[in-house]
DOPAFI-939700 format. One record per residue: x, y, z of N, C-alpha, C in turn; residue number from 1. Coordinates in pm, 1 decimal, always signed. Each point is the difference from the previous one (the first is absolute). Layout:
+----------+----------+----------+----------+----------+----------+----------+----------+----------+-----+
:      n_u :      n_v :      n_w :     ca_u :     ca_v :     ca_w :      c_u :      c_v :      c_w :   k :
+----------+----------+----------+----------+----------+----------+----------+----------+----------+-----+
:        X :        Y :        Z :        X :        Y :        Z :        X :        Y :        Z : NUM :
...
+----------+----------+----------+----------+----------+----------+----------+----------+----------+-----+
END
This chain:
+----------+----------+----------+----------+----------+----------+----------+----------+----------+-----+
:      n_u :      n_v :      n_w :     ca_u :     ca_v :     ca_w :      c_u :      c_v :      c_w :   k :
+----------+----------+----------+----------+----------+----------+----------+----------+----------+-----+
:  -1347.4 :   +366.8 :   -425.0 :   +118.0 :    -82.0 :     -7.7 :   +126.1 :    +85.2 :     -4.2 :   1 :
:     -0.5 :   +111.3 :    +64.8 :   +120.7 :    +79.4 :     +8.6 :    +13.5 :   +100.6 :   -111.7 :   2 :
:   +111.9 :    +63.3 :     -1.4 :    +29.0 :   +103.8 :    -98.2 :   +104.7 :    -54.9 :    -95.8 :   3 :
:    -36.1 :    -17.0 :   -127.2 :    +95.4 :    -56.3 :    -96.1 :   +128.5 :    +82.2 :     -6.9 :   4 :
:   +111.5 :    -69.8 :     +1.1 :   +133.1 :    +59.0 :    -15.3 :    +40.2 :    +96.0 :   +113.1 :   5 :
:    -67.0 :     -8.6 :   +115.7 :    +34.8 :    +89.4 :   +110.8 :   +140.5 :    -28.0 :    +53.0 :   6 :
:    +32.1 :   -126.7 :    +25.6 :   +131.0 :    -31.5 :    +57.9 :   +116.1 :    +40.8 :    -90.2 :   7 :
:     -4.9 :    -30.5 :   -131.0 :   +110.9 :    +48.4 :    -84.2 :    +10.0 :   +153.3 :     +0.0 :   8 :
:   -113.4 :    +66.8 :     +8.4 :     -1.1 :   +146.4 :     +1.7 :    +68.3 :    +53.4 :   +125.3 :   9 :
:    -22.5 :    -66.4 :   +112.8 :    +55.2 :    +46.7 :   +127.1 :   +142.8 :    -48.6 :    +26.4 :  10 :
:    +48.3 :    -92.5 :    -80.6 :   +129.2 :    -63.6 :    +26.1 :   +114.1 :    +99.9 :    +19.1 :  11 :
:     +4.8 :   +103.8 :    -80.0 :   +111.3 :    +94.9 :    +11.0 :     -7.5 :    +83.6 :   +128.1 :  12 :
:   -114.1 :     -0.6 :    +65.6 :    -17.1 :    +78.5 :   +122.5 :     +9.3 :    -87.2 :   +125.2 :  13 :
:    +44.1 :   -124.2 :    -15.2 :     +7.6 :    -90.8 :   +114.6 :   +142.7 :    -44.3 :    +24.4 :  14 :
:    +23.1 :    -48.4 :   +120.9 :   +128.6 :    -60.8 :    +32.6 :    -26.9 :   -116.6 :    +93.6 :  15 :
:    +71.6 :   -109.5 :    -19.2 :    -21.5 :   -116.8 :    +85.6 :    +45.6 :    +26.5 :   +143.0 :  16 :
:    -83.6 :    -42.9 :    +96.2 :    +33.6 :    +12.0 :   +142.6 :    -52.7 :   -123.1 :    +70.0 :  17 :
:    +71.1 :    -40.9 :   +101.8 :    -47.9 :   -110.4 :    +82.0 :   -116.6 :    +50.9 :    +84.1 :  18 :
:    -96.1 :    -85.5 :    +25.0 :   -120.0 :    +41.4 :    +74.0 :    +33.8 :    +57.7 :   +137.1 :  19 :
:   +108.3 :    -45.0 :    +59.8 :    +37.2 :    +50.1 :   +132.8 :    +33.1 :   +149.5 :     -2.3 :  20 :
:    +28.1 :    +55.2 :   -117.2 :    +26.2 :   +144.4 :    -11.5 :   -124.8 :    +81.2 :    +32.2 :  21 :
:   -115.4 :    -66.5 :     +3.0 :   -126.2 :    +69.0 :    +25.6 :    -53.4 :    -28.4 :   +140.5 :  22 :
:    +86.4 :    -51.5 :    +88.1 :    -39.1 :    -30.4 :   +138.5 :    -71.3 :   +120.8 :    +62.0 :  23 :
:   -108.7 :    -26.4 :    +69.5 :    -74.9 :   +106.4 :    +66.5 :   -101.6 :    +68.7 :    -89.8 :  24 :
:     -7.7 :    -41.2 :   -125.1 :    -94.7 :    +61.6 :    -93.3 :   -112.6 :    -96.8 :    -33.9 :  25 :
:    -97.3 :    +51.3 :    -71.9 :   -112.9 :    -80.8 :    -46.9 :    +11.2 :    -15.9 :   -150.9 :  26 :
:    -53.4 :   -109.8 :    -51.9 :     -5.9 :    -15.9 :   -145.2 :   -140.1 :    -45.6 :    -37.9 :  27 :
:    -50.8 :    +53.0 :   -108.3 :   -132.2 :    -37.6 :    -50.7 :    +17.7 :   -107.0 :   -106.0 :  28 :
:    -87.2 :    -99.5 :     +5.0 :     +9.1 :   -113.9 :    -91.4 :   -135.8 :    -21.0 :    -65.1 :  29 :
:     -0.2 :    -21.2 :   -130.7 :   -121.5 :    -31.0 :    -75.4 :    -34.4 :   -146.7 :    +27.8 :  30 :
:   -105.4 :    -21.8 :    +77.4 :    -37.8 :   -134.8 :    +41.3 :    -31.6 :    -93.0 :   -115.6 :  31 :
:    -71.5 :    +49.5 :    -98.3 :    -35.4 :    -86.4 :   -112.8 :   +121.9 :    -31.7 :    -87.0 :  32 :
:    +94.2 :    +91.8 :    -11.0 :   +123.0 :    -29.4 :    -75.1 :    +74.6 :   -114.4 :    +68.2 :  33 :
:     +5.0 :     +2.7 :   +132.7 :    +65.8 :   -107.9 :    +72.3 :    -76.1 :   -131.2 :    -15.8 :  34 :
:   -132.3 :     +6.3 :     +3.0 :    -78.8 :   -122.8 :    -16.8 :    +25.6 :    -61.7 :   -137.2 :  35 :
:    +11.6 :    +82.8 :   -101.8 :    +29.4 :    -52.3 :   -134.0 :   +138.0 :    -66.2 :     -1.9 :  36 :
:    +98.3 :    +63.5 :    +60.1 :   +134.1 :    -57.5 :     +6.0 :     -3.0 :   -130.6 :    +80.1 :  37 :
:    -68.8 :     -0.2 :   +112.3 :     -7.7 :   -117.5 :    +86.7 :    -72.9 :   -115.6 :    -66.8 :  38 :
:    -90.3 :    +30.3 :    -91.8 :    -76.6 :   -106.3 :    -66.4 :    +90.4 :    -90.8 :    -82.4 :  39 :
:   +120.0 :    +45.6 :    -31.8 :    +92.0 :    -84.2 :    -76.7 :    +43.2 :   -122.5 :    +81.0 :  40 :
:    -11.3 :     +7.0 :   +132.8 :    +38.2 :   -113.4 :    +83.5 :   -104.3 :   -110.9 :     -1.9 :  41 :
:   -119.5 :    +31.6 :    -47.4 :   -109.4 :    -98.2 :     +3.7 :   -100.8 :    +25.4 :   -111.8 :  42 :
:    +49.7 :    +34.1 :   -117.6 :    -86.1 :    +38.0 :   -111.7 :    -98.7 :   -109.9 :    -37.7 :  43 :
:    +44.5 :   -124.5 :     -3.7 :    -90.0 :   -107.2 :    -39.9 :   -116.1 :    -12.3 :    +98.5 :  44 :
:    +30.1 :     +3.5 :   +129.2 :   -105.9 :    -10.6 :   +100.3 :    -99.3 :   +116.1 :    -12.1 :  45 :
:    +53.5 :   +121.5 :    -12.1 :    -87.9 :   +116.9 :     -6.0 :    -83.7 :     +0.2 :   -127.1 :  46 :
:    +60.3 :    -35.8 :   -113.1 :    -73.9 :     -0.1 :   -126.8 :   -109.5 :   -106.0 :     -0.1 :  47 :
:    +24.8 :   -109.1 :    +69.4 :    -99.5 :   -107.9 :     +6.6 :   -101.0 :    +19.1 :   +113.4 :  48 :
:    +24.7 :    +97.9 :    +87.1 :    -89.8 :    +21.7 :   +113.0 :    +25.2 :    -94.4 :   +116.4 :  49 :
:   +117.7 :    -63.2 :     +1.5 :    +37.2 :    -89.8 :   +108.7 :    +45.6 :    +83.0 :   +119.9 :  50 :
:    -52.5 :    -27.1 :   +119.1 :    +42.2 :    +79.1 :   +116.9 :   +150.7 :     -8.7 :    +22.7 :  51 :
:    +59.8 :   +114.4 :    +27.9 :   +143.4 :     +8.9 :    +28.4 :    +24.9 :   +123.4 :    +84.0 :  52 :
:   +106.5 :     -2.7 :    +75.6 :    +41.0 :   +119.5 :    +73.2 :   +144.3 :    +37.3 :    -33.0 :  53 :
:    +53.7 :    -61.3 :   -104.4 :   +138.7 :    +27.0 :    -38.5 :    +20.9 :   +147.6 :    -32.5 :  54 :
:    -98.0 :    +62.2 :    -64.7 :    +14.5 :   +141.2 :    -35.3 :     +2.2 :    +87.3 :   +125.4 :  55 :
:    -74.4 :    -39.4 :   +101.8 :     +0.2 :    +73.3 :   +127.5 :   +136.2 :    -16.3 :    +66.6 :  56 :
:    +49.5 :   -123.1 :     +3.0 :   +131.0 :    -25.3 :    +60.4 :   +109.5 :    +81.6 :    -68.2 :  57 :
:     -4.9 :     +9.0 :   -133.5 :    +97.9 :    +77.2 :    -76.4 :     -2.2 :   +146.7 :    +44.8 :  58 :
:   -118.3 :    +59.2 :     +3.9 :    -12.7 :   +141.0 :    +38.2 :    +42.7 :    +23.0 :   +144.4 :  59 :
:    -40.1 :    -90.9 :    +89.4 :    +34.7 :    +16.3 :   +140.9 :   +151.2 :    -10.0 :    +21.0 :  60 :
:    +64.8 :    -85.4 :    -75.5 :   +145.8 :    -12.0 :     +9.6 :    +65.5 :   +133.3 :    -38.2 :  61 :
:    -47.4 :    +62.0 :   -107.5 :    +54.5 :   +129.6 :    -41.4 :    -29.5 :   +108.8 :   +103.2 :  62 :
:   -121.6 :     +1.3 :    +52.1 :    -36.3 :   +100.1 :   +100.7 :    +86.7 :    -13.8 :   +124.9 :  63 :
:    +21.2 :   -123.1 :    +44.0 :    +84.1 :    -22.3 :   +117.8 :   +145.0 :    +37.1 :    -26.4 :  64 :
:    +48.0 :    -22.1 :   -121.8 :   +136.1 :    +39.7 :    -35.3 :    +13.1 :   +152.6 :     +7.1 :  65 :
:    -97.9 :    +71.0 :    -54.7 :     +3.5 :   +146.7 :     +4.4 :     -0.5 :    +47.9 :   +144.4 :  66 :
:    -89.3 :    -56.9 :    +79.7 :    -11.2 :    +37.3 :   +141.6 :   +131.1 :    -29.8 :    +74.3 :  67 :
:    +65.5 :   -110.8 :    -33.5 :   +123.5 :    -38.2 :    +69.6 :   +111.4 :   +102.6 :    -20.4 :  68 :
:    -11.8 :    +83.6 :   -101.9 :    +99.1 :   +104.5 :    -25.9 :    -44.6 :   +135.5 :    +55.6 :  69 :
:   -102.9 :     -0.8 :    +84.2 :    -43.3 :   +123.1 :    +65.4 :    -82.7 :    +92.3 :    -87.0 :  70 :
:    -57.9 :    -53.0 :   -106.7 :    -85.2 :    +78.4 :    -89.3 :   -143.4 :    -47.1 :    +19.9 :  71 :
:    -93.0 :    +94.2 :     +9.3 :   -140.3 :    -35.2 :    +19.1 :    -71.7 :     -3.6 :   -135.4 :  72 :
:    -38.5 :   -120.2 :    -45.1 :    -74.7 :     -7.4 :   -125.9 :   -147.4 :    +32.0 :    +22.9 :  73 :
:    -56.9 :    +76.5 :    -90.3 :   -143.3 :    +30.7 :     +2.7 :    -54.6 :    -39.8 :   -136.5 :  74 :
:    -92.6 :    -92.7 :     +0.2 :    -49.7 :    -55.8 :   -124.9 :   -132.2 :    +66.5 :    -35.9 :  75 :
:    -13.6 :    +33.8 :   -128.0 :   -121.8 :    +62.7 :    -51.3 :    -62.2 :    -94.6 :   -102.3 :  76 :
:   -125.0 :    -35.0 :    +22.9 :    -74.3 :    -87.8 :    -90.2 :   -104.2 :    +80.1 :    -76.5 :  77 :
:    -19.9 :    -36.3 :   -125.8 :   -109.2 :    +58.3 :    -77.4 :   -131.7 :    -41.1 :    +62.6 :  78 :
:    -98.5 :    +86.4 :    -13.9 :   -134.5 :    -32.8 :    +44.9 :    -83.1 :    -50.1 :   -116.9 :  79 :
:   -124.0 :    +44.3 :     -6.4 :    -93.6 :    -45.1 :   -103.4 :    +48.0 :    +42.0 :   -138.9 :  80 :
:    -36.3 :    -81.9 :    -97.4 :    +32.4 :    +34.6 :   -139.6 :    -86.1 :   +117.2 :    -43.8 :  81 :
:    +56.7 :    +80.5 :    -85.2 :    -76.8 :   +111.9 :    -53.8 :    -71.6 :    -46.8 :   -126.4 :  82 :
:   -120.9 :    +46.3 :    -17.8 :    -83.3 :    -47.0 :   -111.3 :    +61.8 :    +30.5 :   -136.5 :  83 :
:    +80.4 :   +102.5 :     -9.1 :    +61.5 :    +35.8 :   -127.5 :    +95.3 :   -108.8 :    -51.4 :  84 :
:    +42.1 :    -91.8 :    +88.4 :    +94.9 :   -103.3 :    -40.7 :    -65.9 :   -135.9 :    -20.4 :  85 :
:   -132.2 :     -4.6 :     -3.9 :    -69.1 :   -129.0 :    -15.5 :    +37.9 :    -70.4 :   -129.7 :  86 :
:     +9.0 :    +72.6 :   -108.8 :    +38.3 :    -59.5 :   -128.0 :   +140.4 :    -56.8 :     +4.3 :  87 :
:    +90.2 :    +71.8 :    +64.7 :   +137.5 :    -47.2 :    +14.6 :     +2.0 :   -129.7 :    +79.0 :  88 :
:    -76.9 :     -5.3 :   +108.0 :     -1.6 :   -119.5 :    +84.7 :    -60.3 :   -119.3 :    -73.9 :  89 :
:   -101.0 :    +22.8 :    -82.2 :    -57.5 :   -110.6 :    -78.0 :   +104.5 :    -60.0 :    -93.6 :  90 :
:    +77.7 :    +84.8 :    -64.3 :   +106.4 :    -46.8 :    -87.9 :   +105.4 :    -78.4 :    +76.2 :  91 :
:    +32.6 :    +46.9 :   +118.9 :    +98.4 :    -70.8 :    +82.0 :    -52.8 :   -137.2 :    +42.6 :  92 :
:   -128.1 :     -7.0 :    +34.0 :    -59.6 :   -128.9 :    +39.9 :     +6.8 :    -99.5 :   -115.6 :  93 :
:    -29.2 :    +45.6 :   -120.0 :     +5.7 :    -87.9 :   -117.0 :   +143.7 :    -46.8 :    -25.0 :  94 :
:    +94.0 :    +90.6 :    +14.0 :   +141.0 :    -34.2 :    -19.4 :    +45.2 :   -102.2 :   +104.0 :  95 :
:    -42.3 :    +18.4 :   +125.2 :    +35.8 :    -95.1 :   +105.2 :    -62.0 :   -136.9 :    -26.4 :  96 :
:   -123.6 :     -2.4 :    -49.7 :    -66.4 :   -127.9 :    -30.4 :    +74.5 :    -74.1 :   -111.3 :  97 :
:    +44.6 :    +72.3 :   -102.2 :    +78.4 :    -62.2 :   -107.7 :   +131.2 :    -55.6 :    +54.3 :  98 :
:    +66.0 :    +77.5 :    +85.8 :   +127.2 :    -44.2 :    +57.7 :    -19.7 :   -123.3 :    +88.2 :  99 :
:   -109.7 :     -4.1 :    +74.9 :    -29.4 :   -115.7 :    +86.1 :    -20.9 :   -125.8 :    -84.0 : 100 :
:    -73.1 :    +15.1 :   -109.6 :    -25.1 :   -112.5 :    -90.3 :   +131.4 :    -46.8 :    -63.1 : 101 :
:    +80.9 :    +94.4 :    -44.9 :   +128.8 :    -32.8 :    -60.0 :    +89.6 :    -70.3 :   +101.6 : 102 :
:     +1.4 :    +49.0 :   +123.5 :    +83.5 :    -59.2 :   +104.0 :    -39.8 :   -144.7 :    +26.1 : 103 :
:   -129.9 :    -25.6 :     +6.5 :    -47.5 :   -136.9 :    +21.3 :    +43.6 :    -93.1 :   -111.6 : 104 :
:     -9.1 :    +47.0 :   -123.4 :    +40.3 :    -81.1 :   -114.9 :   +150.4 :    -25.9 :     +1.7 : 105 :
:    +77.5 :   +102.2 :    +32.3 :   +145.4 :    -16.3 :     +6.2 :    +40.2 :    -96.6 :   +111.1 : 106 :
:    -65.5 :     +9.9 :   +113.3 :    +30.6 :    -90.0 :   +110.8 :    -33.0 :   -144.0 :    -37.9 : 107 :
:   -114.5 :    -19.1 :    -64.6 :    -40.2 :   -134.6 :    -44.7 :    +99.1 :    -56.2 :   -102.0 : 108 :
:    +62.0 :    +89.1 :    -77.7 :    +97.0 :    -43.2 :   -101.3 :   +140.3 :    -18.1 :    +59.3 : 109 :
:    +11.9 :    +20.8 :   +131.0 :   +128.9 :    -19.4 :    +65.7 :    +94.7 :   +117.9 :     -9.7 : 110 :
:    -49.6 :   +113.4 :    -43.7 :    +83.8 :   +119.4 :    -13.3 :    -19.2 :    +89.3 :   +122.3 : 111 :
:    +51.4 :    -47.2 :   +111.6 :    -22.7 :    +65.7 :   +129.8 :    +49.2 :   +145.2 :     +4.5 : 112 :
:   +119.7 :    +26.4 :    -50.1 :    +55.5 :   +135.3 :     +6.5 :    -87.1 :    +99.9 :    -77.2 : 113 :
:    -39.8 :    -37.9 :   -120.0 :    -87.4 :    +88.9 :    -79.1 :   -137.5 :    +11.8 :    +65.2 : 114 :
:    -47.3 :   -107.4 :    +61.7 :   -129.2 :     +3.1 :    +68.4 :     +3.8 :    +97.9 :   +117.0 : 115 :
:   +110.3 :     -0.9 :    +76.1 :    +12.2 :    +91.2 :   +114.0 :     +0.1 :   +145.8 :    -46.6 : 116 :
:    +64.9 :    +26.7 :   -111.5 :     +0.3 :   +136.4 :    -54.9 :   -141.5 :    +41.5 :    -40.3 : 117 :
:    -75.4 :    -92.4 :    -56.3 :   -138.8 :    +29.5 :    -38.2 :    -87.2 :    +19.2 :   +123.7 : 118 :
:    +23.2 :    -81.2 :   +103.1 :    -77.8 :    +16.7 :   +124.2 :    +24.7 :   +137.2 :    +61.5 : 119 :
:   +122.6 :    +51.4 :    -10.7 :    +27.6 :   +133.9 :    +52.9 :    -84.6 :   +105.6 :    -70.0 : 120 :
:    -25.1 :    -19.5 :   -128.4 :    -84.4 :    +93.9 :    -75.8 :   -147.7 :    -19.2 :    +32.6 : 121 :
:    -34.4 :   -114.6 :    +58.7 :   -139.7 :    -32.7 :    +28.7 :    -44.9 :    +43.7 :   +139.4 : 122 :
:    +92.1 :    +44.6 :    +83.3 :    -33.8 :    +36.1 :   +138.2 :    -83.9 :   +126.8 :     +4.0 : 123 :
:   -105.1 :     -4.2 :    +79.0 :    -85.8 :   +116.1 :    +24.9 :     +9.9 :    +31.8 :   +148.5 : 124 :
:    +65.2 :   +109.7 :    +33.5 :    +10.3 :    +40.5 :   +139.8 :   -134.2 :    +60.2 :    +39.4 : 125 :
:    -65.0 :    -62.3 :    +96.6 :   -134.5 :    +38.9 :    +41.5 :     +3.3 :    +67.4 :   +137.2 : 126 :
:   -106.3 :    +71.6 :    +33.1 :     -6.7 :    +61.1 :   +133.6 :    +18.2 :   -102.3 :   +112.8 : 127 :
:    -41.0 :   -123.8 :    -24.0 :    +16.8 :   -103.5 :   +102.6 :   +148.2 :    -24.8 :    +28.7 : 128 :
:    +83.3 :    +10.2 :   -104.0 :   +143.7 :    -17.7 :    +19.0 :    +54.9 :   +115.6 :    +84.4 : 129 :
:    -42.2 :   +121.1 :    -32.0 :    +43.4 :   +116.1 :    +77.7 :    -45.6 :    -15.2 :   +145.0 : 130 :
:   -121.4 :    -49.8 :    +19.3 :    -52.9 :    -16.6 :   +135.5 :    +83.2 :   -101.5 :    +79.8 : 131 :
:    +41.1 :   -109.6 :    -64.7 :    +85.0 :    -98.9 :    +67.2 :   +129.1 :    +65.2 :    +48.2 : 132 :
:    +60.3 :    +80.2 :    -86.0 :   +123.7 :    +67.9 :    +37.2 :    -26.8 :   +100.4 :   +111.9 : 133 :
:   -108.8 :    +74.0 :     -9.2 :    -32.6 :    +98.6 :   +102.8 :    -18.8 :    -65.2 :   +136.4 : 134 :
:    -63.5 :   -116.5 :     +4.9 :    -17.0 :    -70.7 :   +127.5 :   +134.8 :    -37.8 :    +60.0 : 135 :
:    +91.3 :    -50.1 :    -84.3 :   +134.0 :    -36.9 :    +47.6 :    +75.2 :   +124.3 :    +47.8 : 136 :
:    -13.7 :   +109.2 :    -72.9 :    +67.2 :   +124.4 :    +37.7 :    -53.5 :    +51.3 :   +132.9 : 137 :
:   -129.4 :     -5.9 :    +17.0 :    -61.6 :    +46.1 :   +124.8 :    +52.2 :    -81.9 :   +118.0 : 138 :
:    +10.8 :   -133.1 :    -18.7 :    +50.3 :    -86.7 :   +107.5 :   +141.0 :    +38.3 :    +42.3 : 139 :
:    +81.5 :    +47.5 :    -95.4 :   +139.6 :    +33.5 :    +30.4 :    +24.0 :   +150.1 :    +18.8 : 140 :
:   -108.6 :    +77.2 :     +4.2 :    +11.7 :   +141.5 :    +32.1 :    +49.3 :    +90.2 :   -111.4 : 141 :
:    -17.8 :    -39.9 :   -125.4 :    +37.3 :    +87.1 :   -112.4 :   -116.3 :    +91.3 :    -34.2 : 142 :
:    +31.7 :   +124.0 :    -35.2 :   -102.7 :    +97.2 :    -37.8 :    -32.1 :    -13.4 :   -148.2 : 143 :
:   -128.6 :    +17.0 :    -31.8 :    -42.3 :     +1.7 :   -139.6 :   -124.2 :    +85.8 :    -13.1 : 144 :
:    -22.4 :    +44.4 :   -121.4 :   -117.1 :    +80.8 :    -33.1 :    -63.9 :    -57.4 :   -124.5 : 145 :
:   -131.5 :    +11.9 :     -7.1 :    -72.9 :    -38.5 :   -120.6 :    -62.7 :   +126.8 :    -55.6 : 146 :
:    +37.6 :    +34.3 :   -121.0 :    -55.3 :   +119.2 :    -64.7 :   -147.3 :    -26.0 :    -31.8 : 147 :
:    -82.1 :   +103.5 :     -7.5 :   -141.1 :    -22.9 :    -31.0 :    -20.6 :    -58.3 :   -140.2 : 148 :
:    +85.7 :    +35.5 :    -91.9 :     -5.4 :    -50.0 :   -137.6 :   +141.1 :    -35.6 :    -41.9 : 149 :
:    +14.8 :    -39.0 :   -126.5 :   +134.4 :    -26.5 :    -50.1 :    +83.1 :   +125.7 :    +15.6 : 150 :
:   +123.1 :    -19.6 :    +36.9 :    +89.4 :   +113.2 :    +20.5 :    +47.6 :    +49.0 :   -135.7 : 151 :
:    -16.9 :   +127.8 :    -21.6 :    +53.1 :    +61.6 :   -120.8 :   +121.6 :    +80.7 :    +41.0 : 152 :
:   +112.1 :    -37.7 :    -51.8 :   +124.7 :    +64.9 :    +38.9 :    +31.5 :   +112.4 :    -98.1 : 153 :
:    +29.2 :   +113.7 :    +54.5 :    +46.4 :   +110.0 :    -82.9 :   +146.1 :    +21.0 :    +34.0 : 154 :
:    +81.6 :     -7.6 :    -98.1 :   +142.0 :    +18.3 :    +22.8 :    +40.0 :   +133.4 :    -58.7 : 155 :
:    +65.1 :    +76.3 :    +81.8 :    +49.2 :   +129.7 :    -42.1 :   +150.8 :     -2.2 :    +17.8 : 156 :
:    +68.0 :    +11.8 :   -106.3 :   +144.5 :     -8.6 :     +4.7 :    +57.6 :   +133.8 :    -44.1 : 157 :
:    +78.9 :    +55.7 :    +86.7 :    +68.6 :   +124.0 :    -34.6 :   +145.0 :    -32.1 :    -29.3 : 158 :
:    +42.2 :    +28.9 :   -116.8 :   +139.4 :    -24.2 :    -36.6 :    +74.1 :   +131.7 :     -3.0 : 159 :
:   +113.9 :     +1.4 :    +67.0 :    +83.4 :   +119.7 :     -6.9 :     +3.8 :    +80.6 :   +120.3 : 160 :
+----------+----------+----------+----------+----------+----------+----------+----------+----------+-----+
END
């Protein structure tokens, strides 16, 4: 699930630029990070297992926007889970199940806004979701890679 506190750590070494400043270059994108962000557009459907393609549409819209500015996006997806994280994943599954139950109760009680927030916590991004996005990307000629296992990012920051 990423590197805790990475963005605040890097903030002093960044500067805002419009994407068009990178025309002619490539950018690497964490596919699963985008899928998690995109799931906010259809959290209830995804948490309940209802078929939807809203998350694919969200990602494709962003990819086309990047491409429209002359930047080539290359998406990297995690591959198989590593066995060392099985305990972590079991805990996450239990947490998602609790959130799904809470969301259903809140929705039944008429508390739609709180229910939607709970559904967002209940979403489980599965390989099938990544595959749906990959099929759409392939149709539109976007490049992507699937790592053999979960991607472990090593960040090396030199200051000074």
